[in-house]
C-alpha positions, 0 to 999 in steps of 0.5 A, a space after each residue: 052114257 058117258 059124257 065128253 070132256 070139254 077137250 074132247 068136245 073141242 077136238 071133235 068140233 075141230 074135226 068136224 071143221 077140217 077140210 082134209 077130214 071132209 075130203 077123206 070122208 068124201 073119198 071113202 064114200 065114193 070108193 065104198 060099195 054097199 054089201 048085198 044082204 048075203 054079204 052082210 049076213 056073212 059079215 055079222 056072222 063072222 063078226 059075232 064069232 069075235 065076241 066071247 061074252 055069253 048072252 046068258 050071263 047078262 042080268 038084263 037084255 040090251 035095250 039100246 046102244 048109245 055110241 055117243 
């Protein structure tokens, strides 16, 4: 997992304290609707087409994904 630099940590903290950023996320959450299971599956099927990696080329399977 990649560690954040001090500058990146500072920027994330400032972003978390931003009133306008919070307002943006609140607006997005109010305007967002949940996908039905069928819509979700259709999206995942579509998104999988964007990947050009052949899973057989991996030396070992993905065990977990750490985004931060």
